[in-house]
Each structure stands twice: as C-alpha cells, then as structure tokens.
N, C-alpha and C positions, 0 to 999 in steps of 0.2 A: 635386221636383230629381231627377235621375238622379245617380248615383255621380259624385263630381267627378272623377275620372282618367277615366273615359269620356266626360263631357261637355268635359273638355279637349279630347281627341283629336278628338272631333267638332265642337270649334269650329274647330279649325285645318284640317280637312278641307273645312269647308264656306267658311270665310272667306278662305283662302289657296291660289289654286287656281292651276296653270301656264297660261301663255299671258296673263299680267296683271301688270300695273306696281301694286304697292302702296305707298303713301307713308305712313311712320310719322312722328307729329310730337307735341309736347307734351313731358311729362316723366314720370319715375317707371318707367323700364323699357324705352324703347325698343332700344337696344343689346342688353340681355338679350334681348328679344323677338327681335330679329332673328337673334340665334343660336339660340334656340330654334325658331323657325319653320324657319331654315334647316336644323337638324340633323333636324326632324321630316319635311322634304320628302326630305331626302337618305334616311331610311331607308324612305321609300316609292317610292324608286326616280326621283325627281323632280330636274332639275337646278336650281340657284339661284345667282342672282347678289346680293351686297351691295354697295351703293353709297350714295352721299349726295351731296347739293347743297350740303352746307356742308363739316362736318369730322367724323371720327370717328376715335375712339382707335386708335392701331396695336395697344397691347397686349390691348384687348379684342376683338380680332379675329385674335390670334396665331396661333389654330389653323387658319387657312384658308389656302390658296394666295392669292398675289395678283397680279394683272394690273395693271400700269400702262400707261395709255393717254394719247395725246396729242390725238387727235382723235375724231371718230365714228367712222371707218372702224375705229380701234383697238377702239371699245367694240363696233362690230359684230363684229370678229372673235372676241371673247372670250366674245360674247353666243351664237354660233352654235358654238363649239368644245365637245367632248366632255366637257370638266371638269365634275364633278357640281355642286362648290360653290367659290366664290371671292369674293372682295373685289374691287372694280374700282375704282380710282380715279386721279387724276393723278399720284400721287407722295405723298410724305412732306413736310409740311411743319410745322414746331415740333412733333414727335412726332406728328401726327395725318395720317390718310389725306384729302388734297384731294380736295374735290368735283368732281363733273363738271359742266359747262355743262348746264342742263336741256335746251337745244336739241337736246342729242346724244341725249339719250335721247327727246326727242319725234320724232326722225326715225328712231329705230331701231326696227325690227320686231322684236316680241318672239314668239321659236318658241312654238309650242302645248305644248311640252314644257318650259317653262323659266319660273320666277316670278323677277321681278325687284323685289327688296325696295329702296326707297329713303329713309335716314331724311333728313327734309328740313327739321331745326332742329337747334339745341342746347339744352342746359338745365343745364350746368354740375353735373351730379348731382345737382339739387334734385329733389324728388318733384312738383313742380308748378309752371306758368308760365302767364304770359300772353305771347304773341308780340309780339317788338319790331318796330320799323317796317320792317326788312328782311327779315322772316321770318315764315312758313316759304317755302321756294322748292319748290313742288309742280309737278313736270312737267304739261304740259297734257294729255298724254295718260294720266294716271294713271286707273285703274279705280276704286280703292279707297283711301280715307284713313281712317287709325286714328289715332287722338288718344288720349293716353297721360295719365292721373293716377296718383299714387300714394296709397294709401289712409292713410297714416300722416298726412297733414296734415288729414285730415277732422276738423271740430271745434275745429282748432288757428288761432291768430292767423294772419292774412296779413301777413307779415313777410320780410325777406331772409335769414334763418335757414333757412326752410322753403322759400321760393318764390324762382324765378328771375323777376326783373322784376315785382317786388311793386306797384311805383307802375303798370305797366299794369294789373294786376288791381285796383286802388282805383280806376283812372279809369273801367274798363270799370262798376264797380258803382257808381260815383258816391257813394263814402264816402272819409272821411279814415281810418277806421280799420275794420277787418272782421275776421270769423271766416269759416273754411271751411264755413259750415254748408251745408244742403240748398239754399235759396233761392240763396246765392252760388256753389255748385258747379255747379248748373243753369245758371245765367247763363254762367258761365264757359265750359261745355260748349257750349252753343246757340248762342252771339252769334257773328255773323261776324266780329267783332274779336277773338274770343277762340279758342277750339279749332277753330271752323269757319273760320278765315281762310284765305283762298286755295283754299277747296274750291269747283270750279265745278260748273255744272250738268253731270250726267251721271255726276258721280262719287260712288259711295256713300259713307257718312260711317258710323263706328261707334267708340263710346268704348269704351276699355279702360282698367278702374280695376284696377291691380296691387296687389299686398300684400293679396291676400285671405286670405294666411296669418296677419294680425293679426286675432285673433279680436275684440278690443276694438273693432276699427272696421268690423267686418263688417257689422253691422245699419245703422249710419249709410250705409255705401256701398251696401247693397240698397236703403234708402229713397231715396238721391240717384237710383240709376238708374231706379227705378219713376216716379219725378217726372218726370225727363228723358223718358221714354217717354210718360206721360200728357200733359205739356204741351208736348210739341214732335215725338213721334213719333220720337225718336232713339233707335236700338237701343246696348246697352251690355252689356258683359260685365264681371264681377267674377271676377279668376282670380288666382292665385300662379304667376308663372313659375318660382319656387325650388321649389315643390312640385308642380308640372305638374298643377294642379287649376283645374277651374272652378266657382265658388261659386253664380253668378247669372248669366243672362242674360235680356234684355228687348227686346222691340221687333223680333225676328227673324220 
C-alpha cells in the first residue's frame, strides 16, 4: 500500500473527474466528502457545483457561494458560469438547502471542465443507513454513484443509535437482531435494496468507508472491503476525510 496521503490524492483524481455527474448516497461522511472533493477540484483549477435532490444543511456549506434556481434554465446558467465552486439549490427550507428536481439535472448538459456533485439522500448524521422507500433520488444521467458507510459502526449492533432506518437494515438481512459484521455489511453494500438502490445500468458504483482514522476499526473495514470485492466484484475504498488519507482500495 502506498503512502496514505499520496493514495488519497490519487483516489480523488481517478474517481472525481470533470465532465461527470457524481451522486453521493448512504451515510457517514457525504457532506464532508462533498466539501473535500470540491476543495480538491478547486485547487486543481476545475469548476465544481454542489447540489442535492433532497436537502443539505446550510451551515455545512456556508463557506461556498450559493445560487438559487427556480427552473432548469436557472441551473444551466450557473452550470456554465465562470464561478469556480458553488452550491446550487432551490432555496432554503427549514434551515436546509432545498433539492433540485432530478429532471433538471438530467436535461442539463455538463461542461467538460465541470464536476457536478449530487447528494442523493439523507442520514440524519448517522454513520450508516438503509435507504427508505422514497430514496435515494439519483438523476438518470449520473455517471458515478458513491455509497458511504462510517467505520465506527463496524462490529456494533444494528440499532437506532448508530443507524438511520435500522428496520430497513434488519429487513434486508432477514433478522430480528443483527451486528454490523462482515457478512451483514457486505449484504448491505451489495444489495439492490441497500447501498446499490437506484443504481442504473451504465452507472459505476463504488463504496467509500469513511473514518479510516479509527485504528481499532481499520482491520474489520479492510476485511469487509476485500470480501465485497471477492464476492461481488464491487470496488471500495477505506479513507479518512478528516485526515485526508486512504488506507485501503480494492477492486479498481
């Protein structure tokens, strides 16, 4: 494994490229990830737009200019504008940036020098989740879907303290009680009703396990990613957004 800081930059360069629509779903670092990706792209001289099809917190993105759009023509104007990095939303509702209609994104031509990052669901700040009936909302023109998990729950019980929609996780696993062990995590990551819900043919899929800085969880996270790659051919990365390091990558 190469130096974690070099591997982090290489991961971002390879997976987040201008001219593409990238959807971020799941739990455990989506908003932080969006900010880190956007800042990295800005340093490299690329333009980035941050948006959502649900809602994202105003405070979490207070460092960025905001464009309020009312229709797809408004979205197009800000997509082609020279602004380096900005949040695009329909306005503020209940302290959150309101999400765009996915059809606006689907009909928007993405310039070759711009990366569009779309947060496709919520997690109420929990480190892991199963999608509810109405989520995620992934635009049909998405190129790459990145599903997130937080390593802090690995080896812990499936419950409402650690998980958003624990009932959905237990239903997917077919159990009344469960632990987030390797088989459960692999099932959640690979199942079309779990992290891969809404991923259409032609969209790439990659699992991101955040909180790689938690040393006591690192080996279980590595074991899970290798099991996911072996059993389902799904690529994954163990990283730490806070440390800007990658500790493991599989399947690429």
